[in-house]
N, C-alpha and C positions, 0 to 999 in steps of 0.2 A: 926373343922374336927378332927376325930380320926380314927385310924386303929389299929388292934390287930394282931400282927404277932405270928404265932404258928409254932413250930418245934419239931418233935419227934426224939430224939437222942437215938436210940436203944429202951429202954423201958421208957425213961424219957421225959415228956412233958416240954417244956420251952416256955413261952409266954411273950410278952411285949406289953403293950398298949402305943401307941404314940399319943399325941394330938398336933395338929398344931393350935396355937392361937397367933394372933398378931405377925406373922412372926417368931415365936419361937416354938421349939419342946419341949414338956414335956414328959418324959419317965417314965413309971411305970412298974416294973418287977413283975412277979408272976410265980410260978412253977405249979400252979393248973389251968389247962385249963378250968375246970368247972366254975371258977369264971367269965369267959367271955362267958359262954355258949350261951347266947341269943344275942351276938353281931356279927357284920359282921367280918369275919375272913380273914386273908391273909396268905396263906401257900406258900411253895416253893419246886420246884423239886430239888433234890440233884444234885451235880456237875456231877456225873457219869451218870445222866439221860439227860444231856443237852450237845449238841455239839456247839462249838464256832469256827467260821471261819471268817477271814478277807476277804473283797471283795472291789475291786475298779471298779466303773462303770463310763463311760464317759457320765453320765446323772446328772442333778441337780434337777429335779422335782421328788418328792416322788411318784407322780401318775405314772410317767413313770418307776421309779425304781420298784414299786410294780408290774407293768405289765410285766417286763422282768425277775423279780426275779426267778420265777419257772424254767425258762430255764437256768439261770446262776447257780442255786443251784444244778442242776443235777451233775455237775462236782466237787462240793465241798464236797458232802457227799456220803458215800458208800452205804447207804440205799436207796431203791426206794423212789422216791418223794411222791408217794401216801401214804407211811407209815409215813411221817413226817409232823410236824406242824412247820412252819417257823415264825421267828420274827426278822425282820430287824431293826437295830438301826443306825441312821445316826450319825457318829462320827465327820465328817468334810466335809463341802461343799467347793469345790474349783472352780476355773474359768472353768476348763475343765472336771470336774467330781466330784464324791463324794466318800469319804472313809466310808465304812460300816462295821459293825459287824453283822454277821448273826448267830443268835441263832436258834437252831433246837432241837426238841425232837421227839421221836417216839410217835405216838398216843397211843400205848400200854402202854408206861411209864406214860403218862398223865392219862389214864383210871385207871391204877393200883394205882396211887397216890390218885385219887379221891375215889376209892373203899376202900383204906386203911383208909382214913379219915372217910368215911361213916361208916365203922365198929366201929368207935368211936363216931358215931352220930354227925359228924361234916361235914358241907358243906361250904367250903370257897367261898366267892364271888370272890376273886382274887387269882390266882395262879401265882407266880413269880418264881424265882429260887435262890438257895443259893449263887451262884456266884454273882448275882446282889445284894443280901442282904449284903454280905461281902464288896462289893464295896461301898454301901451306908454307912455301918458302918464306914469304913475307912475315907470316905469324911466328915462324921459328927464329929468323934472324933479326927481326925488328918487332919484338913483342911490345915494346914501349910505344909503338906508333899504331893506334887503332884505325887510322885513316891514311891510305896510301894509294898512289898510282904505281903500278909495276909495269915497266916497259921492257919487254924481252925482244931483243934484236937478233933475228936469225940471219942465216946467210942469204936467203932469198925472200923470206917473209918474216914479219914481226907480229907481235900480239901484245895487247895492253889490257890490263884489268884495273878495275876501280874497287877499292876496299873502303867501306864507310862504316865506322863504328864497329869494326870487327866482322862485318858481313860482306861477302862478295856480291857487289851490286851490278856491275857491268863487265862485259868481256867483248873485246873487238879485235878482229884480225886486220892486219895492215899489209899491203902489198909491197912494202919497202923492206929490203934486207941490206946487209953490209955491202953486198956487191953493187947495189944501187947508189950507196953513198960514195963509192969510189967513182962511179960514172957521172952522177949528177947530184953533187952535194947540196947546191942551193935549192933545187927543186925538192929534194928529199927533206930539207929543213922545213920548207913550207908545209909539206904533207904531215910531218910530225907535229908542227905547231897547230895545224888544223885539227888533228885528232885530239890532242891534249886540251885544246880550247873547247872542243865539243864535250869532252868528259868533265871539264871544269864546270861547265854550265849544268850538267846533270848532277854533279856532286860538288857543290860550292864549298863544302866544309873541308875538302881535301886540298892540301897545299904542298904536299911533298911527293917526290918522284924517286923511285929506285930503278936503276938500270940493271938488267941481267943479260945473259947470253953474250953476244959480241959487243954489247953496248958500251962496256967500259973502255974499249979501244977508241970509241968515238965520243968520249965524255965532253970534250971541248965543243964539238959540233952540237951536241944535245943541249949544253948550257946556253948556247946562242938561240936555239930553237924553242926553248921553254917560254910559254906565255906567262905574263905576270898574273898572279903573285906566286907561281910555282917555284919551288926550290929543289935542287938535286941533292939527295943524300949520298953519303959515301957508300960504295958497294963493298960487299964482303969478298973474300978470296974465292968463295964457292960460287960466285955469280954466274960464271960460264956454265955451271952444272945445275942451275936453279931448277930446271924442269925435271931432270931425273931425280934430284934430291926431293923435290916436292911430291913427285909420284910415289916414292917410297914412304915419305911421311904421311901421305894421304891414306895409304893402305894400313900403316901401323897405328894410326890415330884411332881408328874404329869408333868414330863418333857420328853425330847426325850429319856432318858434312862429308863423310867418306863416300866415295863414289865407286860404283862397280857396274860396268855395262855388260859384262859377261855373265848373264843369268839366263835361265830358261833355255831357249834353243841355241844361245850363243855360249853356253857353258863350255869351258875348256875340257877336252877329253881326259886330260890327266886329273883334273879336279873331279870330274864325274866318276872316274875309275876309283879315286880315293874314297868318294862318298859311298860307292857300292861296296868297297872293301870294308869300310867302317860299319855299314849296315849289316853286312854278313857277319862281321866279328861281334857286333852287338847282339844279333839274333843267336849266334852260337853261344855267347855268354849267357843269354836268357835261358836257352835250352839246358845248358850245363848246370846252371843254378837251380832250375826247376827239378832236374833229375837228382841233384844233390839233396835238395830239400825233401823230395819224395823218399829217397833212400834213408835219409836221417830219420824221417818220421816213421817209416816202416820199421827201422831198427829199434826206435824208441818204444813203439807199441809192442814189438816182439819181446823186447827186454822186460817191459812191465808185465806182459802175459806170463813169461817164464818165472818172474819174481812172484806173481800171484799164485801160480801153480805150486811153487816151492813153499809158500807160506801156508797153504792149505793141505800140503802133502798129497797133491794130485799128480799122477804120472801118466794120465791118459793122453790121447792124441788130440781130442776135440773138447776144449774147455767149454765152449758155448753149448754144446749138446748136453754136457754134464750139468750145467747150470739149469737148463730146461728140465732135466730129470729131477733135480732138487726142488724146483718150483712145483712140479706136478706132485711130487711126494709130500711136500709141505702142505699143499692144498687139501690132500686126502686125509691127513692126520687130524685126529681130534686133539686140539690144543686148547689151553686155557684162555688164549686171546687170539682172535682172528686177524692175523697179520696180513693176509692176502685179501684184496678187495674183490668181492664176489659180484658186484653190480657190473653190467656191461660198460665198456669204455665209450666215450663220446664218439670216437671214430667208428666203432661197431654200429652204434645207433644211426649215424649219418650214412654209413654204407647200406644199412638195411632200408632206410628211407629212399635212397637214390635208386635202389634196385627193386623196390616194391612194385609188383605188377599193377596195383590199383592207383599208383601215383604218377603214371606216365604223362598225364596231361595236367598235372598240378604245378603251381608256382608257389614255393614256400616263401612266405613273407617274414616269419619270425620263428626262431627255434631257441628253446632254452632247456638246458640240462641242469636239474637240481638234485644234489645228493641230500635227500631229506633225512636219512638215518645213517649213522656210522658207529662203529664200536668205540667205546670210551672206557677209561679205566674204571669208572664207577658203574658201567653197564657193559661188561665184556661180551655178553651174549646178545647184544642188540642187533648185531649184523649190519649189513649195508643195504640201502634201498634208494633207488633213483627214480625221479619223476620227470616226465617230458611234457613241456608246454609247446604246442605246435599250432601255428597259424598259417593258413594257405588259401589260395584262390583257385577256382576251376570253373569252366563253363559247362561242365557235365555233372548235373546233380546225381545222375545214376552212379557214376564212379565214386562220388563222395559218399553215397549211401553204402556202396559195397566196401569202401574202406572202413566206414563206421562199423559195419557188420563184422569185418575181419578183426577189428579191435575187440569187439564184444565177445567173439568166439575164442579169443586168446591166441594171438599170432605168435610167431617164433620168439619174439622178445617181449611181448606184451603179457603182463600179469592180469588175466581176466578176473581174478578174485578181488582185485583192488578196484577202487572207484574209477570210473571212466566218464569224463565230462565231454559234452558235445554241444556246440552252439553253431547255428547257421544264420547268416544274414545275407540274402541275395546270393552273390557268387563267392562270398567270403565265409570261411569256416574256421572254428577254433576248437581244439580238443586238447585234453590233458589226460595222461595215463601213466601207470607205473611200469617199469621194465624189470625183467627178472634175469 
């Protein structure tokens, strides 16, 4: 698996290709975005384009959280909800609720970001944000430091994030870049000191700062600007590429912190095309598998049928018709033991009841089919005899009498020579009779 993070700092492209193989990340840096032109790209919204708010909900299921999030988010952001795209991240699940970080960006910011990349003939499949990228960079290069400030100095703008106990707590944009440091170093020092002092009050447990971007060139100035008790850590060689590296790491990590703004209406056309292609391939595979199973089943049945024909020495074309002829012939022969059941089947009795002209306004409450006699080894000539117990209701006593008369006269399935019981109580009737 590999991903390519891209970031445009003013007029300079910075890219990083990160490969995840055997649970290890391999990082390759490049200043020329064209070298990765035909690859899947990961870009990121800048910190000033993304809002971050903490939220606590007395819910533990993400399905329930996503359902109530639009209503809760109205009080968190000053912009109308219909103008925003929300991305919740579950920080911590507790017994009675969940701690969340709610990221939001304006739809206009996302569209402008995509249009800006489109003007460079780039279409990123994934859009994360630079705050998440700096968080990933810090966790990868400084895993032993659970709490950090990461200050990324750009050419015209800067951004700073606060990581406390392994969680991204705050993200702030800063209107000072390396160009401002050249023009007004003293004033810029004051602005940096003001921002870090503010974050120190918000996160008092954080005491260390990491510089990224252009910051390493201004390390001495930053050392003087740091408020007490903050200390400056040594930066890695990859610090200038912290954002593109972090963007690629964010995509490859695929955990609860991974961010993706390109969903729904903002999905990349190339990704949508791949999804359609995959769906069509999956559908074609299902159809092919179904057809294969049907052909295999048909062949197996045909093989067994031919095997059965060969075992009984039958060479006719219709095996089922021949079996019916054998059954008819067997029922007519006088044999020492009655193999075939002569009593009507349950399905035949039910069909007879449902089509009986006298039962059109009846509601059957209880039906019982009893095989009271059957052939046995010690009584081969006993034969088969079935008895029906029927309970029904009707609002028409006349139709009930007519049905009773039909039973007494010996209906198509009714054996009038046997006992026929009849009981009536208001609109409820019970009868029992033998079938032939």
